DRENPA-3360 file (N, C-alpha, C; in nm, 2 decimals, always signed):
BEGIN
1 = MIDLHSHI = -3.38/+9.60/+15.41/-3.39/+9.49/+15.51/-3.45/+9.37/+15.45 ~ -3.40/+9.25/+15.49/-3.45/+9.12/+15.44/-3.51/+9.05/+15.56 ~ -3.63/+8.99/+15.54/-3.70/+8.92/+15.64/-3.71/+8.77/+15.59 ~ -3.65/+8.68/+15.67/-3.64/+8.54/+15.63/-3.75/+8.45/+15.66 ~ -3.85/+8.51/+15.73/-3.96/+8.41/+15.79/-4.09/+8.49/+15.80 ~ -4.19/+8.45/+15.72/-4.32/+8.51/+15.73/-4.43/+8.41/+15.68 ~ -4.55/+8.45/+15.71/-4.66/+8.37/+15.67/-4.76/+8.46/+15.59 ~ -4.71/+8.51/+15.48/-4.78/+8.60/+15.40/-4.86/+8.54/+15.29;
9 = LPGIDDGA = -4.84/+8.41/+15.26/-4.91/+8.35/+15.15/-5.06/+8.32/+15.20 ~ -5.16/+8.36/+15.12/-5.29/+8.35/+15.17/-5.36/+8.21/+15.17 ~ -5.43/+8.18/+15.27/-5.51/+8.07/+15.28/-5.45/+7.93/+15.29 ~ -5.32/+7.93/+15.33/-5.26/+7.79/+15.34/-5.21/+7.76/+15.48 ~ -5.21/+7.85/+15.57/-5.17/+7.82/+15.71/-5.24/+7.92/+15.80 ~ -5.18/+7.94/+15.92/-5.25/+8.03/+16.02/-5.20/+8.18/+16.00 ~ -5.14/+8.21/+15.89/-5.10/+8.35/+15.86/-5.21/+8.42/+15.78 ~ -5.18/+8.49/+15.67/-5.28/+8.56/+15.59/-5.38/+8.46/+15.54;
17 = QIVSDSIE = -5.51/+8.50/+15.56/-5.62/+8.41/+15.52/-5.67/+8.43/+15.38 ~ -5.68/+8.56/+15.34/-5.72/+8.59/+15.21/-5.62/+8.69/+15.14 ~ -5.64/+8.71/+15.01/-5.54/+8.79/+14.94/-5.53/+8.93/+15.00 ~ -5.64/+8.99/+15.04/-5.63/+9.13/+15.10/-5.54/+9.13/+15.22 ~ -5.54/+9.02/+15.30/-5.45/+9.01/+15.42/-5.31/+9.01/+15.37 ~ -5.28/+8.94/+15.26/-5.14/+8.94/+15.21/-5.10/+9.08/+15.16 ~ -5.19/+9.15/+15.10/-5.16/+9.28/+15.05/-5.13/+9.38/+15.17 ~ -5.21/+9.37/+15.27/-5.19/+9.45/+15.39/-5.06/+9.42/+15.46;
25 = LAKAAVEE = -5.02/+9.29/+15.47/-4.89/+9.25/+15.52/-4.78/+9.31/+15.44 ~ -4.79/+9.30/+15.31/-4.69/+9.34/+15.22/-4.67/+9.49/+15.23 ~ -4.78/+9.57/+15.24/-4.76/+9.71/+15.26/-4.70/+9.75/+15.39 ~ -4.73/+9.67/+15.50/-4.67/+9.69/+15.63/-4.52/+9.66/+15.63 ~ -4.48/+9.56/+15.55/-4.34/+9.52/+15.54/-4.26/+9.63/+15.48 ~ -4.32/+9.69/+15.37/-4.25/+9.80/+15.30/-4.24/+9.92/+15.39 ~ -4.34/+9.95/+15.47/-4.33/+10.06/+15.57/-4.23/+10.03/+15.67 ~ -4.21/+9.91/+15.71/-4.11/+9.87/+15.81/-3.96/+9.88/+15.75;
33 = GIQTLFAT = -3.95/+9.89/+15.62/-3.82/+9.90/+15.56/-3.77/+9.77/+15.50 ~ -3.86/+9.67/+15.49/-3.83/+9.54/+15.43/-3.84/+9.55/+15.28 ~ -3.73/+9.51/+15.21/-3.74/+9.51/+15.06/-3.76/+9.37/+15.01 ~ -3.71/+9.27/+15.09/-3.72/+9.13/+15.05/-3.78/+9.05/+15.16 ~ -3.88/+8.97/+15.13/-3.96/+8.89/+15.23/-3.97/+8.75/+15.18 ~ -3.92/+8.65/+15.27/-3.94/+8.51/+15.24/-4.08/+8.47/+15.29 ~ -4.15/+8.40/+15.20/-4.28/+8.34/+15.23/-4.25/+8.20/+15.27 ~ -4.28/+8.17/+15.40/-4.24/+8.04/+15.46/-4.35/+7.97/+15.54;
41 = PHHMNGAY = -4.45/+7.92/+15.47/-4.57/+7.86/+15.53/-4.53/+7.73/+15.61 ~ -4.61/+7.70/+15.71/-4.59/+7.58/+15.79/-4.60/+7.46/+15.70 ~ -4.53/+7.35/+15.74/-4.54/+7.22/+15.67/-4.52/+7.11/+15.78 ~ -4.61/+7.02/+15.78/-4.60/+6.90/+15.87/-4.60/+6.93/+16.01 ~ -4.67/+7.04/+16.05/-4.68/+7.07/+16.20/-4.80/+7.02/+16.27 ~ -4.87/+6.92/+16.20/-4.99/+6.86/+16.26/-5.12/+6.93/+16.21 ~ -5.11/+7.05/+16.16/-5.23/+7.12/+16.11/-5.22/+7.15/+15.96 ~ -5.10/+7.17/+15.91/-5.08/+7.21/+15.77/-4.98/+7.13/+15.70;
49 = ENTKETIL = -5.00/+7.10/+15.57/-4.91/+7.04/+15.48/-4.90/+7.13/+15.36 ~ -4.78/+7.19/+15.34/-4.76/+7.27/+15.22/-4.64/+7.23/+15.15 ~ -4.65/+7.15/+15.05/-4.53/+7.10/+14.98/-4.47/+7.21/+14.89 ~ -4.35/+7.17/+14.85/-4.27/+7.26/+14.76/-4.34/+7.31/+14.64 ~ -4.41/+7.23/+14.57/-4.48/+7.26/+14.45/-4.59/+7.36/+14.48 ~ -4.67/+7.34/+14.59/-4.78/+7.43/+14.62/-4.72/+7.56/+14.66 ~ -4.62/+7.57/+14.73/-4.56/+7.70/+14.78/-4.51/+7.78/+14.66 ~ -4.44/+7.72/+14.57/-4.38/+7.79/+14.45/-4.49/+7.85/+14.37;
57 = KKVDQLKQ = -4.60/+7.78/+14.35/-4.72/+7.83/+14.28/-4.78/+7.95/+14.35 ~ -4.80/+7.94/+14.48/-4.85/+8.05/+14.56/-4.76/+8.17/+14.56 ~ -4.63/+8.15/+14.56/-4.54/+8.26/+14.56/-4.55/+8.34/+14.42 ~ -4.56/+8.26/+14.31/-4.57/+8.32/+14.18/-4.70/+8.41/+14.18 ~ -4.81/+8.35/+14.23/-4.94/+8.42/+14.23/-4.93/+8.55/+14.31 ~ -4.86/+8.55/+14.43/-4.85/+8.66/+14.51/-4.76/+8.77/+14.45 ~ -4.66/+8.73/+14.39/-4.57/+8.82/+14.31/-4.65/+8.90/+14.21 ~ -4.74/+8.83/+14.14/-4.82/+8.90/+14.04/-4.92/+9.00/+14.10;
65 = TLYEHNIP = -4.97/+8.95/+14.21/-5.07/+9.04/+14.29/-5.00/+9.17/+14.33 ~ -4.88/+9.15/+14.39/-4.81/+9.27/+14.44/-4.77/+9.36/+14.33 ~ -4.73/+9.30/+14.21/-4.70/+9.38/+14.10/-4.82/+9.46/+14.05 ~ -4.93/+9.40/+14.05/-5.06/+9.47/+14.01/-5.10/+9.58/+14.10 ~ -5.06/+9.57/+14.23/-5.09/+9.67/+14.33/-4.97/+9.77/+14.35 ~ -4.87/+9.75/+14.27/-4.76/+9.84/+14.27/-4.69/+9.85/+14.41 ~ -4.68/+9.73/+14.47/-4.61/+9.72/+14.60/-4.47/+9.67/+14.58 ~ -4.37/+9.75/+14.62/-4.23/+9.72/+14.59/-4.17/+9.63/+14.69;
73 = LEILPGQE = -4.22/+9.50/+14.69/-4.17/+9.40/+14.79/-4.14/+9.28/+14.71 ~ -4.01/+9.23/+14.72/-3.97/+9.11/+14.66/-4.01/+8.99/+14.75 ~ -4.08/+8.89/+14.69/-4.12/+8.77/+14.76/-4.03/+8.66/+14.72 ~ -3.97/+8.59/+14.81/-3.89/+8.47/+14.78/-3.95/+8.35/+14.85 ~ -3.94/+8.23/+14.79/-4.00/+8.11/+14.85/-3.92/+8.04/+14.96 ~ -3.99/+7.98/+15.05/-3.93/+7.90/+15.16/-4.04/+7.82/+15.23 ~ -4.01/+7.76/+15.34/-4.10/+7.66/+15.40/-4.05/+7.65/+15.55 ~ -4.14/+7.65/+15.64/-4.11/+7.63/+15.78/-4.15/+7.48/+15.82;
81 = VRIYGNLV = -4.06/+7.40/+15.82/-4.08/+7.25/+15.84/-4.07/+7.21/+15.98 ~ -4.18/+7.16/+16.04/-4.17/+7.09/+16.17/-4.10/+6.96/+16.15 ~ -4.00/+6.94/+16.24/-3.91/+6.82/+16.22/-3.99/+6.70/+16.24 ~ -3.96/+6.60/+16.15/-4.03/+6.47/+16.16/-3.93/+6.37/+16.09 ~ -3.96/+6.24/+16.12/-3.86/+6.13/+16.09/-3.83/+6.12/+15.95 ~ -3.92/+6.14/+15.86/-3.90/+6.12/+15.71/-3.86/+6.25/+15.64 ~ -3.82/+6.35/+15.71/-3.79/+6.48/+15.64/-3.69/+6.47/+15.53 ~ -3.58/+6.40/+15.55/-3.48/+6.39/+15.45/-3.53/+6.31/+15.33;
89 = EDYEAGNI = -3.61/+6.21/+15.36/-3.66/+6.13/+15.24/-3.76/+6.22/+15.16 ~ -3.84/+6.30/+15.23/-3.93/+6.39/+15.16/-3.86/+6.50/+15.09 ~ -3.74/+6.54/+15.14/-3.66/+6.63/+15.06/-3.61/+6.57/+14.93 ~ -3.56/+6.45/+14.94/-3.52/+6.38/+14.82/-3.63/+6.35/+14.72 ~ -3.76/+6.34/+14.78/-3.87/+6.32/+14.69/-3.92/+6.45/+14.63 ~ -3.87/+6.57/+14.67/-3.90/+6.69/+14.61/-4.02/+6.77/+14.68 ~ -4.05/+6.73/+14.81/-4.16/+6.80/+14.88/-4.11/+6.91/+14.97 ~ -3.98/+6.91/+15.00/-3.93/+7.01/+15.10/-3.86/+7.12/+15.02;
97 = LTLNDEGI = -3.89/+7.24/+15.07/-3.84/+7.36/+15.00/-3.74/+7.44/+15.08 ~ -3.62/+7.44/+15.04/-3.52/+7.52/+15.10/-3.54/+7.67/+15.07 ~ -3.48/+7.76/+15.15/-3.49/+7.90/+15.13/-3.45/+7.94/+14.99 ~ -3.54/+8.00/+14.91/-3.51/+8.05/+14.77/-3.49/+7.93/+14.68 ~ -3.52/+7.81/+14.73/-3.51/+7.68/+14.65/-3.37/+7.66/+14.60 ~ -3.27/+7.70/+14.69/-3.13/+7.69/+14.65/-3.06/+7.57/+14.70 ~ -3.13/+7.49/+14.79/-3.07/+7.37/+14.85/-2.95/+7.40/+14.94 ~ -2.96/+7.52/+15.01/-2.85/+7.56/+15.10/-2.90/+7.57/+15.24;
105 = YLLVELPS = -3.01/+7.64/+15.26/-3.06/+7.67/+15.40/-3.21/+7.62/+15.41 ~ -3.24/+7.57/+15.52/-3.38/+7.52/+15.55/-3.43/+7.56/+15.69 ~ -3.55/+7.63/+15.69/-3.61/+7.66/+15.82/-3.67/+7.53/+15.88 ~ -3.63/+7.50/+16.00/-3.69/+7.38/+16.07/-3.74/+7.43/+16.21 ~ -3.86/+7.37/+16.24/-3.93/+7.41/+16.36/-3.93/+7.29/+16.46 ~ -3.91/+7.32/+16.59/-3.93/+7.22/+16.69/-4.07/+7.23/+16.75 ~ -4.12/+7.13/+16.81/-4.25/+7.14/+16.88/-4.23/+7.25/+16.99 ~ -4.33/+7.32/+17.03/-4.31/+7.43/+17.12/-4.28/+7.38/+17.26;
113 = GHVPRYTE = -4.31/+7.26/+17.30/-4.30/+7.22/+17.44/-4.17/+7.14/+17.47 ~ -4.11/+7.08/+17.37/-4.00/+6.99/+17.39/-3.91/+6.98/+17.27 ~ -3.80/+6.91/+17.29/-3.70/+6.88/+17.18/-3.70/+6.73/+17.16 ~ -3.76/+6.68/+17.05/-3.76/+6.53/+17.02/-3.62/+6.47/+17.03 ~ -3.62/+6.35/+17.08/-3.49/+6.28/+17.10/-3.41/+6.26/+16.98 ~ -3.48/+6.25/+16.86/-3.40/+6.23/+16.74/-3.35/+6.36/+16.67 ~ -3.37/+6.47/+16.74/-3.34/+6.60/+16.68/-3.19/+6.61/+16.63 ~ -3.10/+6.57/+16.72/-2.96/+6.59/+16.68/-2.93/+6.51/+16.56;
121 = KLLFDIQL = -2.98/+6.38/+16.55/-2.95/+6.30/+16.43/-3.01/+6.36/+16.31 ~ -3.13/+6.41/+16.32/-3.20/+6.46/+16.20/-3.12/+6.59/+16.15 ~ -3.08/+6.67/+16.24/-3.01/+6.79/+16.20/-2.88/+6.75/+16.13 ~ -2.81/+6.64/+16.18/-2.69/+6.59/+16.11/-2.73/+6.54/+15.98 ~ -2.84/+6.46/+15.96/-2.87/+6.40/+15.83/-2.91/+6.51/+15.73 ~ -2.97/+6.62/+15.78/-3.00/+6.73/+15.69/-2.87/+6.79/+15.64 ~ -2.77/+6.81/+15.72/-2.64/+6.86/+15.68/-2.57/+6.77/+15.59 ~ -2.59/+6.64/+15.60/-2.53/+6.54/+15.50/-2.59/+6.57/+15.36;
129 = QGIAPIIV = -2.70/+6.63/+15.35/-2.76/+6.67/+15.22/-2.70/+6.80/+15.17 ~ -2.61/+6.86/+15.24/-2.55/+6.98/+15.20/-2.63/+7.10/+15.24 ~ -2.72/+7.08/+15.33/-2.82/+7.19/+15.37/-2.78/+7.23/+15.52 ~ -2.78/+7.36/+15.54/-2.77/+7.41/+15.68/-2.91/+7.43/+15.74 ~ -2.94/+7.35/+15.84/-3.07/+7.37/+15.91/-3.07/+7.49/+16.00 ~ -3.18/+7.57/+15.99/-3.19/+7.69/+16.07/-3.31/+7.67/+16.17 ~ -3.28/+7.65/+16.30/-3.39/+7.63/+16.40/-3.46/+7.76/+16.42 ~ -3.59/+7.76/+16.39/-3.66/+7.89/+16.41/-3.71/+7.90/+16.55;
137 = HPERNQEL = -3.73/+8.02/+16.59/-3.77/+8.07/+16.73/-3.74/+7.97/+16.84 ~ -3.61/+7.94/+16.86/-3.57/+7.85/+16.97/-3.60/+7.92/+17.11 ~ -3.61/+8.05/+17.11/-3.64/+8.12/+17.24/-3.78/+8.09/+17.29 ~ -3.87/+8.03/+17.20/-4.01/+8.00/+17.24/-4.03/+7.85/+17.27 ~ -3.92/+7.77/+17.27/-3.93/+7.63/+17.30/-3.90/+7.61/+17.44 ~ -4.00/+7.55/+17.51/-3.99/+7.54/+17.66/-3.87/+7.46/+17.71 ~ -3.84/+7.35/+17.64/-3.72/+7.27/+17.68/-3.59/+7.34/+17.66 ~ -3.58/+7.42/+17.55/-3.46/+7.49/+17.53/-3.44/+7.61/+17.63;
145 = IERPELLL = -3.55/+7.67/+17.67/-3.55/+7.77/+17.78/-3.49/+7.71/+17.90 ~ -3.53/+7.58/+17.93/-3.49/+7.52/+18.05/-3.35/+7.45/+18.04 ~ -3.32/+7.41/+17.91/-3.19/+7.34/+17.89/-3.12/+7.40/+17.76 ~ -3.07/+7.53/+17.77/-3.01/+7.59/+17.66/-2.89/+7.52/+17.61 ~ -2.83/+7.43/+17.69/-2.72/+7.36/+17.65/-2.75/+7.27/+17.53 ~ -2.88/+7.23/+17.51/-2.91/+7.15/+17.39/-2.89/+7.24/+17.27 ~ -2.93/+7.36/+17.27/-2.91/+7.45/+17.15/-2.76/+7.47/+17.13 ~ -2.69/+7.48/+17.23/-2.54/+7.50/+17.22/-2.48/+7.38/+17.15;
153 = KFVEKGAL = -2.53/+7.26/+17.18/-2.48/+7.14/+17.12/-2.52/+7.13/+16.97 ~ -2.64/+7.17/+16.94/-2.68/+7.17/+16.80/-2.60/+7.27/+16.71 ~ -2.58/+7.39/+16.77/-2.50/+7.49/+16.70/-2.36/+7.45/+16.69 ~ -2.30/+7.39/+16.79/-2.16/+7.35/+16.78/-2.15/+7.24/+16.67 ~ -2.25/+7.17/+16.64/-2.25/+7.06/+16.54/-2.30/+7.11/+16.41 ~ -2.31/+7.24/+16.39/-2.34/+7.30/+16.25/-2.47/+7.36/+16.23 ~ -2.57/+7.34/+16.32/-2.70/+7.41/+16.30/-2.69/+7.56/+16.32 ~ -2.79/+7.63/+16.26/-2.80/+7.77/+16.28/-2.93/+7.79/+16.36;
161 = SQVTAASI = -2.96/+7.92/+16.40/-3.09/+7.95/+16.46/-3.13/+8.09/+16.43 ~ -3.27/+8.11/+16.43/-3.33/+8.24/+16.40/-3.42/+8.28/+16.51 ~ -3.40/+8.39/+16.58/-3.48/+8.44/+16.68/-3.59/+8.53/+16.62 ~ -3.71/+8.54/+16.68/-3.82/+8.62/+16.63/-3.80/+8.76/+16.68 ~ -3.82/+8.85/+16.59/-3.81/+9.00/+16.62/-3.91/+9.04/+16.73 ~ -4.03/+8.98/+16.73/-4.13/+9.02/+16.83/-4.08/+8.97/+16.97 ~ -4.01/+8.86/+16.98/-3.95/+8.81/+17.10/-3.86/+8.91/+17.16 ~ -3.77/+8.96/+17.08/-3.67/+9.06/+17.12/-3.73/+9.19/+17.16;
169 = AGMFGKKI = -3.84/+9.22/+17.09/-3.91/+9.35/+17.12/-4.00/+9.34/+17.25 ~ -4.01/+9.22/+17.30/-4.09/+9.20/+17.43/-4.24/+9.16/+17.41 ~ -4.28/+9.13/+17.29/-4.42/+9.10/+17.26/-4.46/+8.97/+17.32 ~ -4.37/+8.88/+17.35/-4.41/+8.75/+17.41/-4.37/+8.75/+17.56 ~ -4.35/+8.86/+17.62/-4.32/+8.87/+17.76/-4.17/+8.89/+17.80 ~ -4.15/+8.92/+17.92/-4.02/+8.95/+17.97/-3.92/+8.83/+17.97 ~ -3.98/+8.71/+18.00/-3.90/+8.59/+18.01/-3.84/+8.56/+17.87 ~ -3.92/+8.56/+17.77/-3.88/+8.52/+17.64/-3.79/+8.63/+17.58;
177 = KKFSLDLI = -3.81/+8.76/+17.61/-3.72/+8.86/+17.57/-3.58/+8.84/+17.63 ~ -3.58/+8.82/+17.76/-3.45/+8.79/+17.82/-3.38/+8.68/+17.76 ~ -3.45/+8.57/+17.74/-3.38/+8.45/+17.68/-3.33/+8.48/+17.54 ~ -3.41/+8.55/+17.47/-3.37/+8.59/+17.33/-3.23/+8.67/+17.34 ~ -3.23/+8.76/+17.43/-3.10/+8.84/+17.44/-2.99/+8.75/+17.50 ~ -3.02/+8.65/+17.58/-2.92/+8.56/+17.63/-2.86/+8.48/+17.51 ~ -2.95/+8.44/+17.42/-2.90/+8.36/+17.30/-2.81/+8.44/+17.21 ~ -2.85/+8.57/+17.20/-2.77/+8.66/+17.12/-2.63/+8.68/+17.18;
185 = EANLTHFI = -2.63/+8.70/+17.31/-2.50/+8.72/+17.39/-2.41/+8.60/+17.38 ~ -2.47/+8.48/+17.37/-2.40/+8.36/+17.37/-2.36/+8.31/+17.23 ~ -2.39/+8.40/+17.13/-2.37/+8.36/+16.99/-2.44/+8.23/+16.95 ~ -2.56/+8.22/+17.00/-2.64/+8.10/+16.97/-2.75/+8.12/+16.87 ~ -2.75/+8.24/+16.81/-2.85/+8.27/+16.71/-2.78/+8.35/+16.60 ~ -2.83/+8.34/+16.48/-2.76/+8.39/+16.36/-2.84/+8.48/+16.27 ~ -2.97/+8.48/+16.30/-3.07/+8.56/+16.22/-3.18/+8.62/+16.31 ~ -3.23/+8.73/+16.27/-3.35/+8.79/+16.33/-3.45/+8.80/+16.22;
193 = ASDAHNLR = -3.57/+8.74/+16.24/-3.67/+8.75/+16.14/-3.81/+8.77/+16.20 ~ -3.91/+8.80/+16.13/-4.03/+8.85/+16.19/-4.13/+8.73/+16.23 ~ -4.13/+8.63/+16.15/-4.24/+8.52/+16.17/-4.37/+8.59/+16.17 ~ -4.39/+8.69/+16.08/-4.52/+8.77/+16.08/-4.63/+8.68/+16.03 ~ -4.74/+8.69/+16.10/-4.86/+8.62/+16.06/-4.98/+8.71/+16.02 ~ -4.99/+8.83/+16.09/-5.10/+8.92/+16.06/-5.06/+9.06/+16.12 ~ -5.15/+9.15/+16.11/-5.12/+9.29/+16.16/-5.18/+9.31/+16.29 ~ -5.24/+9.21/+16.35/-5.31/+9.23/+16.48/-5.21/+9.20/+16.59;
201 = GRSFKMTD = -5.17/+9.08/+16.61/-5.08/+9.05/+16.72/-4.95/+8.99/+16.68 ~ -4.93/+8.96/+16.55/-4.81/+8.89/+16.50/-4.75/+8.97/+16.38 ~ -4.72/+9.09/+16.40/-4.67/+9.17/+16.29/-4.51/+9.17/+16.29 ~ -4.45/+9.26/+16.21/-4.31/+9.24/+16.18/-4.21/+9.27/+16.30 ~ -4.22/+9.39/+16.35/-4.14/+9.43/+16.47/-3.99/+9.42/+16.45 ~ -3.95/+9.43/+16.32/-3.81/+9.41/+16.29/-3.73/+9.54/+16.34 ~ -3.79/+9.66/+16.31/-3.72/+9.78/+16.35/-3.71/+9.79/+16.50 ~ -3.82/+9.75/+16.57/-3.81/+9.75/+16.72/-3.71/+9.65/+16.77;
209 = AFDVVKKE = -3.70/+9.53/+16.71/-3.60/+9.44/+16.75/-3.46/+9.49/+16.73 ~ -3.43/+9.54/+16.62/-3.29/+9.59/+16.59/-3.26/+9.71/+16.68 ~ -3.36/+9.79/+16.72/-3.34/+9.90/+16.82/-3.29/+9.84/+16.95 ~ -3.35/+9.73/+16.99/-3.32/+9.67/+17.12/-3.18/+9.61/+17.11 ~ -3.15/+9.54/+17.00/-3.01/+9.48/+16.98/-2.91/+9.59/+16.98 ~ -2.93/+9.70/+16.92/-2.84/+9.82/+16.91/-2.81/+9.87/+17.06 ~ -2.92/+9.88/+17.13/-2.91/+9.94/+17.27/-2.83/+9.84/+17.36 ~ -2.86/+9.71/+17.34/-2.80/+9.61/+17.43/-2.66/+9.57/+17.39;
217 = FGNDLVYL = -2.63/+9.57/+17.26/-2.50/+9.51/+17.21/-2.43/+9.60/+17.12 ~ -2.49/+9.70/+17.07/-2.42/+9.79/+16.98/-2.45/+9.77/+16.83 ~ -2.41/+9.86/+16.75/-2.45/+9.86/+16.61/-2.38/+9.75/+16.53 ~ -2.27/+9.71/+16.57/-2.19/+9.60/+16.50/-2.28/+9.48/+16.49 ~ -2.35/+9.44/+16.59/-2.43/+9.32/+16.59/-2.55/+9.33/+16.50 ~ -2.61/+9.45/+16.50/-2.72/+9.48/+16.41/-2.67/+9.46/+16.27 ~ -2.55/+9.51/+16.24/-2.50/+9.49/+16.10/-2.48/+9.34/+16.07 ~ -2.43/+9.27/+16.17/-2.40/+9.13/+16.15/-2.53/+9.05/+16.11;
225 = FKENAQLL = -2.64/+9.08/+16.19/-2.76/+9.01/+16.16/-2.82/+9.04/+16.02 ~ -2.81/+9.17/+15.99/-2.86/+9.21/+15.86/-2.77/+9.16/+15.74 ~ -2.64/+9.15/+15.77/-2.55/+9.10/+15.67/-2.57/+8.95/+15.65 ~ -2.60/+8.88/+15.76/-2.63/+8.73/+15.75/-2.75/+8.71/+15.66 ~ -2.85/+8.79/+15.68/-2.97/+8.77/+15.60/-2.94/+8.80/+15.45 ~ -2.86/+8.89/+15.42/-2.82/+8.92/+15.28/-2.73/+8.80/+15.23 ~ -2.64/+8.75/+15.31/-2.55/+8.64/+15.26/-2.64/+8.52/+15.24 ~ -2.73/+8.49/+15.32/-2.82/+8.38/+15.30/-2.90/+8.39/+15.17;
233 = TDGKVVYR = -2.95/+8.51/+15.15/-3.03/+8.54/+15.03/-2.95/+8.52/+14.90 ~ -2.82/+8.55/+14.92/-2.73/+8.54/+14.80/-2.67/+8.40/+14.79 ~ -2.71/+8.31/+14.88/-2.66/+8.17/+14.88/-2.52/+8.15/+14.92 ~ -2.48/+8.24/+15.01/-2.34/+8.24/+15.06/-2.33/+8.19/+15.20 ~ -2.21/+8.17/+15.25/-2.19/+8.12/+15.38/-2.21/+8.24/+15.48 ~ -2.28/+8.22/+15.59/-2.31/+8.33/+15.68/-2.20/+8.33/+15.79 ~ -2.20/+8.44/+15.86/-2.11/+8.46/+15.98/-2.16/+8.38/+16.10 ~ -2.06/+8.31/+16.16/-2.09/+8.24/+16.29/-1.98/+8.28/+16.39;
241 = EAPQPVKR = -2.02/+8.33/+16.50/-1.92/+8.35/+16.61/-1.92/+8.23/+16.69 ~ -1.81/+8.20/+16.76/-1.80/+8.08/+16.85/-1.91/+8.08/+16.95 ~ -1.99/+7.97/+16.95/-2.10/+7.97/+17.05/-2.05/+7.94/+17.19 ~ -2.13/+8.00/+17.28/-2.09/+7.99/+17.42/-2.21/+7.94/+17.50 ~ -2.19/+7.89/+17.62/-2.30/+7.85/+17.71/-2.38/+7.97/+17.75 ~ -2.51/+7.96/+17.77/-2.59/+8.07/+17.82/-2.56/+8.09/+17.96 ~ -2.53/+8.22/+18.00/-2.50/+8.25/+18.14/-2.63/+8.26/+18.22 ~ -2.63/+8.18/+18.33/-2.74/+8.18/+18.42/-2.71/+8.28/+18.53;
249 = KKILGIF = -2.79/+8.38/+18.55/-2.76/+8.48/+18.65/-2.83/+8.44/+18.78 ~ -2.75/+8.43/+18.89/-2.80/+8.38/+19.02/-2.85/+8.50/+19.10 ~ -2.97/+8.48/+19.15/-3.03/+8.59/+19.23/-3.07/+8.53/+19.37 ~ -3.01/+8.58/+19.48/-3.04/+8.54/+19.61/-3.04/+8.38/+19.63 ~ -2.94/+8.33/+19.56/-2.92/+8.18/+19.57/-3.01/+8.10/+19.49 ~ -3.10/+8.16/+19.41/-3.19/+8.09/+19.33/-3.17/+8.12/+19.18 ~ -3.17/+8.02/+19.09/-3.15/+8.05/+18.95/-3.28/+8.10/+18.89;
% end
């Protein structure tokens, strides 16, 4: 299994704080069945700035640590970038790190409460660089929950999205679980990843998530999500089904 989104690098954001935290996360990932884990620390989210150069150095250090501890987990570099106006300029300046530093896919994060008005243009400008933006955890964005047609528009215009495994597993509550499944049903998300931060409240939950997907949608969709993670890691084009509007179920005349 491949996990595209984690905060395993020690001491640079709100994930692992010290090297022993990283080691414990790595062991838990292997137990979960994960063979390849992308280390994707926060960047420009108002609290943390982790440039490409910093992350690549930290990834090399963690690889060496896991080798010394005989932990069979491949670590690949990435970055979770909060969208901001100068993102493309910073990419051109060498500060933005695409997944596996291949210049093909980039994890982008929206603020939790809203969708900035410039989002559509920025996603377009990222694509002009030849990069496919992957909107992370859209199921936890309050405005997208209220207005999923915005995500539909972004996906129709070339963006991808990644839902959090813990959301599907119900760790963020019933509302977010339902919306996550709604996004899957509407072909509005293309990857499932952990966004793991620690082993207390923000662990991997990948197996639990795929169990839910299998129960709700069948094994073919589990295969598609896992295959997309492999295709991304190989630098290839991922599968996209035609996106659809999220179905709003009406109960007693009230949405």
